[in-house]
VOKELO-677342 format. One record per residue (C-alpha): residue number from 1; residue in one letter; x, y, z. Coordinates in steps of 0.2 Angstrom, whole numbers, padded with zeros to 4 digits, always signed. Each point is the difference from the previous one (the first is absolute). Layout:
N
+-----+------+-------+-------+-------+
!  nr ! rest !     X !     Y !     Z !
+-----+------+-------+-------+-------+
! NUM !    a !     X !     Y !     Z !
...
+-----+------+-------+-------+-------+
***
This chain:
251
+-----+------+-------+-------+-------+
!  nr ! rest !     X !     Y !     Z !
+-----+------+-------+-------+-------+
!   1 !    i ! +0944 ! +0800 ! +0464 !
!   2 !    i ! -0004 ! +0002 ! +0018 !
!   3 !    k ! +0015 ! -0008 ! +0010 !
!   4 !    g ! -0002 ! -0012 ! +0013 !
!   5 !    v ! +0012 ! +0003 ! +0015 !
!   6 !    g ! +0004 ! -0008 ! +0014 !
!   7 !    e ! -0010 ! +0011 ! +0012 !
!   8 !    a ! -0016 ! -0002 ! -0011 !
!   9 !    e ! -0011 ! -0010 ! +0013 !
!  10 !    e ! +0006 ! +0013 ! +0013 !
!  11 !    r ! -0005 ! +0016 ! -0010 !
!  12 !    f ! -0016 ! -0008 ! -0002 !
!  13 !    r ! -0003 ! -0005 ! +0018 !
!  14 !    e ! +0004 ! +0018 ! +0003 !
!  15 !    d ! -0015 ! +0006 ! -0011 !
!  16 !    a ! -0010 ! -0013 ! -0010 !
!  17 !    l ! -0007 ! +0012 ! -0011 !
!  18 !    r ! +0017 ! +0001 ! -0008 !
!  19 !    m ! -0004 ! -0017 ! -0008 !
!  20 !    l ! -0015 ! +0006 ! -0010 !
!  21 !    r ! +0009 ! +0015 ! -0004 !
!  22 !    a ! +0013 ! -0011 ! -0008 !
!  23 !    v ! -0014 ! -0006 ! -0011 !
!  24 !    r ! -0005 ! +0018 ! -0004 !
!  25 !    f ! +0018 ! +0005 ! -0005 !
!  26 !    a ! +0001 ! -0015 ! -0012 !
!  27 !    a ! -0017 ! +0006 ! -0008 !
!  28 !    q ! +0006 ! +0019 ! +0000 !
!  29 !    l ! +0018 ! -0004 ! -0007 !
!  30 !    g ! -0002 ! -0015 ! -0010 !
!  31 !    f ! +0012 ! -0010 ! +0014 !
!  32 !    t ! +0001 ! -0018 ! +0004 !
!  33 !    i ! +0000 ! -0005 ! +0017 !
!  34 !    d ! +0014 ! -0013 ! +0004 !
!  35 !    e ! -0001 ! -0017 ! +0007 !
!  36 !    e ! +0007 ! +0004 ! +0017 !
!  37 !    t ! -0011 ! +0014 ! +0002 !
!  38 !    q ! -0016 ! -0009 ! -0007 !
!  39 !    d ! +0004 ! -0015 ! +0014 !
!  40 !    a ! -0001 ! +0014 ! +0013 !
!  41 !    i ! -0016 ! +0008 ! -0003 !
!  42 !    r ! -0008 ! -0018 ! -0003 !
!  43 !    e ! +0007 ! -0004 ! +0019 !
!  44 !    l ! -0006 ! +0016 ! +0006 !
!  45 !    a ! -0016 ! +0004 ! -0009 !
!  46 !    p ! -0012 ! -0004 ! +0013 !
!  47 !    t ! +0009 ! +0015 ! +0011 !
!  48 !    l ! -0008 ! +0013 ! -0013 !
!  49 !    a ! -0017 ! -0003 ! +0010 !
!  50 !    k ! +0008 ! +0012 ! +0012 !
!  51 !    v ! +0001 ! +0015 ! -0011 !
!  52 !    s ! -0013 ! +0012 ! +0000 !
!  53 !    k ! -0013 ! -0003 ! -0014 !
!  54 !    e ! +0003 ! +0018 ! -0005 !
!  55 !    r ! +0018 ! -0003 ! -0004 !
!  56 !    i ! -0004 ! -0015 ! -0011 !
!  57 !    a ! -0012 ! +0008 ! -0011 !
!  58 !    v ! +0012 ! +0015 ! -0005 !
!  59 !    e ! +0012 ! -0014 ! -0004 !
!  60 !    l ! -0015 ! -0009 ! -0009 !
!  61 !    i ! -0002 ! +0013 ! -0009 !
!  62 !    k ! +0016 ! +0005 ! -0006 !
!  63 !    t ! +0002 ! -0017 ! -0004 !
!  64 !    i ! -0015 ! -0001 ! -0012 !
!  65 !    t ! +0003 ! +0015 ! -0009 !
!  66 !    s ! +0017 ! -0003 ! -0005 !
!  67 !    d ! +0006 ! -0003 ! -0018 !
!  68 !    h ! -0001 ! -0019 ! +0007 !
!  69 !    p ! -0016 ! -0004 ! +0010 !
!  70 !    e ! +0003 ! -0018 ! -0003 !
!  71 !    e ! +0012 ! +0001 ! +0014 !
!  72 !    i ! -0015 ! -0003 ! +0010 !
!  73 !    r ! +0004 ! -0018 ! -0004 !
!  74 !    t ! +0016 ! +0000 ! +0007 !
!  75 !    a ! -0010 ! +0006 ! +0017 !
!  76 !    y ! -0012 ! -0014 ! -0002 !
!  77 !    q ! +0016 ! -0013 ! -0003 !
!  78 !    l ! +0010 ! +0007 ! +0015 !
!  79 !    g ! -0016 ! -0003 ! +0011 !
!  80 !    l ! -0002 ! +0019 ! +0003 !
!  81 !    t ! -0019 ! +0001 ! -0007 !
!  82 !    k ! -0005 ! -0013 ! +0011 !
!  83 !    v ! +0002 ! +0010 ! +0014 !
!  84 !    f ! -0009 ! +0015 ! -0006 !
!  85 !    m ! -0011 ! -0005 ! -0013 !
!  86 !    p ! -0002 ! -0017 ! +0001 !
!  87 !    e ! -0014 ! +0000 ! -0015 !
!  88 !    f ! +0011 ! +0002 ! -0012 !
!  89 !    d ! +0010 ! -0014 ! +0004 !
!  90 !    v ! -0017 ! -0011 ! -0001 !
!  91 !    a ! -0003 ! +0009 ! -0018 !
!  92 !    m ! +0020 ! -0002 ! -0005 !
!  93 !    e ! -0005 ! -0020 ! +0004 !
!  94 !    t ! -0017 ! +0000 ! -0010 !
!  95 !    v ! -0001 ! -0008 ! -0017 !
!  96 !    q ! -0014 ! +0006 ! -0012 !
!  97 !    n ! -0004 ! -0015 ! -0009 !
!  98 !    n ! -0010 ! +0011 ! -0013 !
!  99 !    q ! +0003 ! +0004 ! -0018 !
! 100 !    h ! +0000 ! +0019 ! +0005 !
! 101 !    h ! +0014 ! -0003 ! +0009 !
! 102 !    k ! +0018 ! -0006 ! -0001 !
! 103 !    y ! +0007 ! +0006 ! +0016 !
! 104 !    t ! -0004 ! -0002 ! +0020 !
! 105 !    v ! -0010 ! +0012 ! +0007 !
! 106 !    g ! +0016 ! +0010 ! +0008 !
! 107 !    d ! +0011 ! -0001 ! -0016 !
! 108 !    h ! -0015 ! +0007 ! -0009 !
! 109 !    s ! -0002 ! +0015 ! +0011 !
! 110 !    i ! +0019 ! +0001 ! +0000 !
! 111 !    v ! +0000 ! +0001 ! -0020 !
! 112 !    a ! -0016 ! +0012 ! -0001 !
! 113 !    m ! +0011 ! +0012 ! +0011 !
! 114 !    q ! +0011 ! +0003 ! -0012 !
! 115 !    h ! -0011 ! +0004 ! -0013 !
! 116 !    v ! -0005 ! +0016 ! +0011 !
! 117 !    r ! +0008 ! +0016 ! +0004 !
! 118 !    a ! +0011 ! +0000 ! +0015 !
! 119 !    e ! -0014 ! +0011 ! +0011 !
! 120 !    k ! -0003 ! -0006 ! +0018 !
! 121 !    n ! -0019 ! -0003 ! -0002 !
! 122 !    i ! +0001 ! -0009 ! -0016 !
! 123 !    r ! +0012 ! -0012 ! +0004 !
! 124 !    l ! -0007 ! -0004 ! +0016 !
! 125 !    i ! -0015 ! -0003 ! -0010 !
! 126 !    m ! +0007 ! -0012 ! -0012 !
! 127 !    l ! +0010 ! -0009 ! +0015 !
! 128 !    l ! -0017 ! -0002 ! +0010 !
! 129 !    h ! -0013 ! -0003 ! -0013 !
! 130 !    d ! +0000 ! -0020 ! +0000 !
! 131 !    l ! +0005 ! -0004 ! +0016 !
! 132 !    a ! -0018 ! -0008 ! +0005 !
! 133 !    k ! +0000 ! -0012 ! -0014 !
! 134 !    p ! +0006 ! -0014 ! +0011 !
! 135 !    v ! -0014 ! +0003 ! +0012 !
! 136 !    v ! -0013 ! +0000 ! -0012 !
! 137 !    l ! +0007 ! -0013 ! -0012 !
! 138 !    t ! -0010 ! -0014 ! -0006 !
! 139 !    t ! +0004 ! -0015 ! -0012 !
! 140 !    d ! -0013 ! -0006 ! -0012 !
! 141 !    d ! -0001 ! -0019 ! -0006 !
! 142 !    n ! +0011 ! +0004 ! -0015 !
! 143 !    g ! +0015 ! +0006 ! +0010 !
! 144 !    c ! -0003 ! +0017 ! -0003 !
! 145 !    d ! +0002 ! +0015 ! +0014 !
! 146 !    h ! -0013 ! +0012 ! +0003 !
! 147 !    f ! +0000 ! +0016 ! +0010 !
! 148 !    v ! -0017 ! +0007 ! +0003 !
! 149 !    g ! -0002 ! +0013 ! +0011 !
! 150 !    h ! +0020 ! +0004 ! +0000 !
! 151 !    t ! -0003 ! +0018 ! -0003 !
! 152 !    q ! -0010 ! +0005 ! +0015 !
! 153 !    a ! +0010 ! -0013 ! +0010 !
! 154 !    g ! +0016 ! +0009 ! -0005 !
! 155 !    a ! -0005 ! +0018 ! +0003 !
! 156 !    d ! -0006 ! -0007 ! +0018 !
! 157 !    m ! +0017 ! -0007 ! +0003 !
! 158 !    a ! +0010 ! +0013 ! -0008 !
! 159 !    r ! -0008 ! +0013 ! +0012 !
! 160 !    g ! +0004 ! -0012 ! +0014 !
! 161 !    i ! +0019 ! +0001 ! -0005 !
! 162 !    l ! +0003 ! +0016 ! -0002 !
! 163 !    k ! -0008 ! +0004 ! +0015 !
! 164 !    r ! +0011 ! -0013 ! +0009 !
! 165 !    l ! +0015 ! +0009 ! -0008 !
! 166 !    k ! -0007 ! +0017 ! +0007 !
! 167 !    f ! -0005 ! +0009 ! -0017 !
! 168 !    d ! -0010 ! +0015 ! -0001 !
! 169 !    n ! -0017 ! -0001 ! -0004 !
! 170 !    a ! +0000 ! +0009 ! -0016 !
! 171 !    t ! +0011 ! -0012 ! -0007 !
! 172 !    i ! -0009 ! -0014 ! +0008 !
! 173 !    d ! -0017 ! +0005 ! -0007 !
! 174 !    y ! +0007 ! +0004 ! -0017 !
! 175 !    v ! +0009 ! -0019 ! -0001 !
! 176 !    y ! -0016 ! -0007 ! +0006 !
! 177 !    r ! -0011 ! +0008 ! -0012 !
! 178 !    m ! +0011 ! -0004 ! -0015 !
! 179 !    i ! +0003 ! -0018 ! +0004 !
! 180 !    r ! -0020 ! -0003 ! +0002 !
! 181 !    h ! -0003 ! +0007 ! -0016 !
! 182 !    h ! +0016 ! -0007 ! -0010 !
! 183 !    d ! -0009 ! -0014 ! -0009 !
! 184 !    d ! -0015 ! +0009 ! -0003 !
! 185 !    r ! -0006 ! -0004 ! -0019 !
! 186 !    p ! -0017 ! +0008 ! -0002 !
! 187 !    p ! -0006 ! -0004 ! -0018 !
! 188 !    m ! +0005 ! +0014 ! -0013 !
! 189 !    d ! -0016 ! +0000 ! -0007 !
! 190 !    n ! -0008 ! +0004 ! +0015 !
! 191 !    k ! +0005 ! +0018 ! +0001 !
! 192 !    a ! -0009 ! +0004 ! +0015 !
! 193 !    l ! +0006 ! -0012 ! +0010 !
! 194 !    v ! +0017 ! +0005 ! -0007 !
! 195 !    r ! -0001 ! +0017 ! +0007 !
! 196 !    r ! -0008 ! -0008 ! +0017 !
! 197 !    r ! +0017 ! -0008 ! +0002 !
! 198 !    i ! +0011 ! +0015 ! -0006 !
! 199 !    s ! -0010 ! +0008 ! +0014 !
! 200 !    e ! +0002 ! -0011 ! +0014 !
! 201 !    i ! +0020 ! -0002 ! -0005 !
! 202 !    g ! +0001 ! +0019 ! -0001 !
! 203 !    l ! +0002 ! +0011 ! -0015 !
! 204 !    e ! +0016 ! +0006 ! +0006 !
! 205 !    n ! +0006 ! -0017 ! +0004 !
! 206 !    m ! -0004 ! -0007 ! -0018 !
! 207 !    p ! +0019 ! +0002 ! -0010 !
! 208 !    v ! +0008 ! -0011 ! +0016 !
! 209 !    m ! -0013 ! -0013 ! -0001 !
! 210 !    i ! +0002 ! -0001 ! -0019 !
! 211 !    e ! +0019 ! -0001 ! +0004 !
! 212 !    i ! -0002 ! -0014 ! +0015 !
! 213 !    k ! -0013 ! -0012 ! -0013 !
! 214 !    r ! +0013 ! +0000 ! -0015 !
! 215 !    a ! +0014 ! -0002 ! +0015 !
! 216 !    d ! -0010 ! -0016 ! +0005 !
! 217 !    i ! -0002 ! -0007 ! -0017 !
! 218 !    l ! +0018 ! +0003 ! -0004 !
! 219 !    g ! +0003 ! -0013 ! +0017 !
! 220 !    q ! -0012 ! -0012 ! -0007 !
! 221 !    s ! +0002 ! -0014 ! -0014 !
! 222 !    e ! -0003 ! +0004 ! -0018 !
! 223 !    y ! -0016 ! -0008 ! -0001 !
! 224 !    k ! -0013 ! +0013 ! -0007 !
! 225 !    f ! +0015 ! +0014 ! +0001 !
! 226 !    e ! -0007 ! +0010 ! -0016 !
! 227 !    s ! -0019 ! +0000 ! +0007 !
! 228 !    k ! +0005 ! +0003 ! +0017 !
! 229 !    m ! +0010 ! +0015 ! -0004 !
! 230 !    g ! -0013 ! +0005 ! -0014 !
! 231 !    y ! -0013 ! +0001 ! +0013 !
! 232 !    v ! +0011 ! +0013 ! +0011 !
! 233 !    d ! +0003 ! +0010 ! -0014 !
! 234 !    e ! -0019 ! +0001 ! -0003 !
! 235 !    l ! -0001 ! +0005 ! +0019 !
! 236 !    e ! +0011 ! +0012 ! -0003 !
! 237 !    k ! -0010 ! +0009 ! -0014 !
! 238 !    a ! -0016 ! -0001 ! +0009 !
! 239 !    y ! +0009 ! +0010 ! +0016 !
! 240 !    k ! +0008 ! +0013 ! -0014 !
! 241 !    e ! -0017 ! +0002 ! -0008 !
! 242 !    v ! -0008 ! +0004 ! +0019 !
! 243 !    i ! +0013 ! +0011 ! +0001 !
! 244 !    e ! -0002 ! +0012 ! -0016 !
! 245 !    k ! -0019 ! -0003 ! -0001 !
! 246 !    n ! +0001 ! +0006 ! +0021 !
! 247 !    h ! -0014 ! -0015 ! +0000 !
! 248 !    c ! -0007 ! -0003 ! +0018 !
! 249 !    v ! +0006 ! -0014 ! +0011 !
! 250 !    e ! -0006 ! +0002 ! +0016 !
! 251 !    w ! -0014 ! -0009 ! +0006 !
+-----+------+-------+-------+-------+
***
């Protein structure tokens, strides 16, 4: 347990990054932040805005690549993400009234993060991939929510967030590409279109894309679970066939 002490507030005033670092320690070591310390963080969370974006990004990455990336929820609950990534707060509060989902947008992203490797870019993709859903959300006459265009809007939003947090261009470009294509579902009986999608994603990126797609499904409801996973299996098979037979995917 991270013990709250009398000078907790004073220490956070000395360096506001310590509040985010407390969450990171909880994520890395499986600790719980005690109530006194949580209260101090809630009160002083707005002062995190004084900290450089580069330092915040370092703590964010250490948190989401830990054994407990779900602790990003604690950062949200304590008012920290509102300072450096308010888009995530909106996602945490956006219910998905859709048979494909059982979590809010933000909680879906957290669950999906837990189903991929603890690698920086992959965890970033899962954290950010659906953040544009609240922006594009529409509800039909039956009360069912739809998120048409969320992939392109999400890629654009992720690029903006990562630029704001001073990430390098290589990371930004990679995350952008993968989010833009994370929900692509070309019909498997159209081999030419499947190869085109593989080309757009990048042959070298397909193993990660397949991992992302499976994690995305694992963060959804059980509705059509088997058929969704079956599709990803077929996509992986098509990718491996391209590799084995050295098919051209460039256009």
